C-alpha positions as CSV (number, residue, x, y, z in Angstrom):
1,X,0.0,0.0,0.0
2,X,2.8,2.4,1.0
3,X,4.6,1.7,-2.3
4,X,1.4,2.4,-4.3
5,X,1.0,5.8,-2.6
6,X,4.7,6.6,-3.4
7,X,4.2,5.6,-7.0
8,X,1.0,7.7,-7.3
9,X,2.9,10.6,-5.8
10,X,5.6,10.2,-8.4
11,X,3.1,10.2,-11.2
12,X,1.4,13.3,-9.9
13,X,4.8,15.0,-9.4
14,X,5.6,14.2,-13.0
15,X,2.3,15.7,-14.2
16,X,2.9,18.8,-12.2
17,X,6.4,19.2,-13.7
18,X,5.0,18.8,-17.2
19,X,2.5,21.6,-16.6
20,X,5.1,23.8,-15.0
21,X,7.5,23.3,-17.9
22,X,4.8,24.0,-20.5
23,X,3.7,27.2,-18.7
24,X,7.3,28.4,-18.4
25,X,7.9,27.6,-22.1
26,X,4.8,29.6,-23.1
27,X,6.0,32.6,-21.0
28,X,9.6,32.4,-21.9
29,X,9.3,31.8,-25.7
30,X,8.1,35.3,-26.6
31,X,10.6,36.9,-24.3
32,X,13.4,34.9,-25.8
33,X,12.3,35.7,-29.3
34,X,12.2,39.4,-28.4
35,X,15.6,39.1,-26.9
36,X,16.9,37.3,-30.0
37,X,15.7,40.1,-32.3
38,X,16.8,43.0,-30.2
39,X,20.3,41.5,-29.5
40,X,20.7,40.7,-33.2
41,X,19.6,44.3,-34.3
42,X,21.8,45.9,-31.6
43,X,25.0,44.3,-32.9
44,X,26.9,46.6,-35.2
45,X,27.4,45.7,-38.8
46,X,24.6,43.1,-38.8
47,X,22.7,42.7,-42.0
48,X,19.0,42.1,-42.1
49,X,19.7,38.7,-43.8
50,X,21.8,37.6,-40.8
51,X,19.2,38.7,-38.4
52,X,16.4,36.8,-40.2
53,X,18.7,33.8,-40.6
54,X,19.4,33.7,-36.8
55,X,15.8,34.1,-36.0
56,X,14.8,31.4,-38.4
57,X,17.4,29.1,-36.8
58,X,15.8,29.9,-33.4
59,X,12.4,28.6,-34.6
60,X,13.9,25.6,-36.3
61,X,15.7,24.6,-33.1
62,X,12.4,24.8,-31.2
63,X,10.6,22.7,-33.9
64,X,13.4,20.1,-33.7
65,X,13.1,19.9,-29.9
66,X,9.3,19.3,-30.2
67,X,10.1,16.6,-32.8
68,X,12.5,14.9,-30.4
69,X,10.0,15.1,-27.6
70,X,7.3,13.6,-29.7
71,X,9.7,10.7,-30.7
72,X,10.6,10.1,-27.0
73,X,7.1,10.3,-25.7
74,X,5.2,8.5,-28.5
75,X,7.8,6.1,-29.6
76,X,5.8,3.0,-28.9
77,X,2.8,4.4,-30.7
78,X,4.9,5.4,-33.7
79,X,6.5,1.9,-33.9
80,X,3.0,0.5,-34.1
81,X,1.7,3.2,-36.5
82,X,4.6,3.5,-39.0
83,X,6.7,0.3,-38.9
84,X,6.3,-3.3,-40.1
85,X,7.0,-6.0,-37.7
86,X,10.5,-7.3,-38.6
87,X,13.8,-7.7,-36.9
88,X,15.8,-5.2,-38.9
89,X,14.2,-1.8,-38.1
90,X,15.2,1.4,-36.3
91,X,12.8,1.8,-33.4
92,X,11.2,5.1,-32.4
93,X,11.6,6.3,-28.8
94,X,15.2,7.6,-28.5
95,X,15.1,11.2,-27.0
96,X,18.0,12.3,-29.2
97,X,16.4,11.3,-32.6
98,X,13.8,13.2,-34.4
99,X,10.7,11.5,-35.9
100,X,11.9,12.4,-39.4
101,X,15.3,10.8,-38.7
102,X,13.8,7.5,-37.6
103,X,11.5,7.6,-40.6
104,X,14.5,8.1,-42.8
105,X,16.3,5.1,-41.3
106,X,13.3,2.9,-41.7
107,X,12.8,4.0,-45.3
108,X,16.4,2.9,-46.0
109,X,15.7,-0.4,-44.2
110,X,12.4,-1.0,-46.0
111,X,10.8,-1.2,-42.6
112,X,7.9,1.2,-43.1
113,X,4.3,0.2,-43.5
114,X,1.9,2.1,-45.7
115,X,1.3,4.8,-43.1
116,X,5.1,5.2,-42.7
117,X,5.6,5.5,-46.4
118,X,2.8,8.0,-46.7
119,X,4.3,10.1,-43.9
120,X,7.8,10.1,-45.6
121,X,6.1,11.2,-48.9
122,X,4.3,14.0,-47.1
123,X,7.4,15.3,-45.3
124,X,9.5,14.9,-48.5
125,X,6.8,16.9,-50.4
126,X,7.0,19.7,-47.9
127,X,10.8,19.6,-47.8
128,X,12.6,17.6,-50.6
129,X,14.5,14.5,-49.1
130,X,13.5,15.6,-45.6
131,X,13.7,12.2,-44.0
132,X,16.9,11.1,-45.7
133,X,18.5,14.5,-44.8
134,X,17.4,14.1,-41.2
135,X,18.9,10.6,-41.1
136,X,22.1,11.8,-42.6
137,X,22.3,14.7,-40.1
138,X,22.1,12.2,-37.3
139,X,25.0,10.3,-38.9
140,X,27.0,13.5,-39.1
141,X,26.3,14.3,-35.4
142,X,27.4,10.8,-34.4
143,X,30.7,11.2,-36.4
144,X,31.3,14.5,-34.7
145,X,30.8,13.0,-31.3
146,X,33.2,10.1,-32.2
147,X,35.8,12.5,-33.4
148,X,35.5,14.6,-30.2
149,X,35.8,11.4,-28.1
150,X,38.9,10.4,-30.0
151,X,40.4,13.8,-29.4
152,X,39.7,13.6,-25.7
153,X,41.4,10.2,-25.6
154,X,44.4,11.6,-27.5
155,X,44.7,14.5,-25.0
156,X,44.5,12.1,-22.0
157,X,47.2,9.8,-23.4
């Protein structure tokens, strides 16, 4: 009984933390956007192109974070919705992967069901080769991490 009460408390605490983080995000996002624009404009010799590019990147990073969150939270559902049941597939659910990246891996592995193929086509219609590019960017991030790790080992030797 005591363990059940503790577990219920943990669930409620998790829900409260989600609500607090969402409220803070809603409050902080417009302030951070305003700061981004003002700080970009106030820097000398900044071109409008650079300001817009930096602001665009700000929104892309937010979208990618939502994407990673969706993959982590709904991984099991996406595995069911988009993938065929076979041994060689790249599962959804890793907090560091975007949904598009996982779709890209599974397109390469021929592990998508008809809904997965449709989703890839939709994303690729919006942004040409979107899922493949997302998969490839994950490969590049991994290579960079391996390279950094190797440099750390060289420095420690």
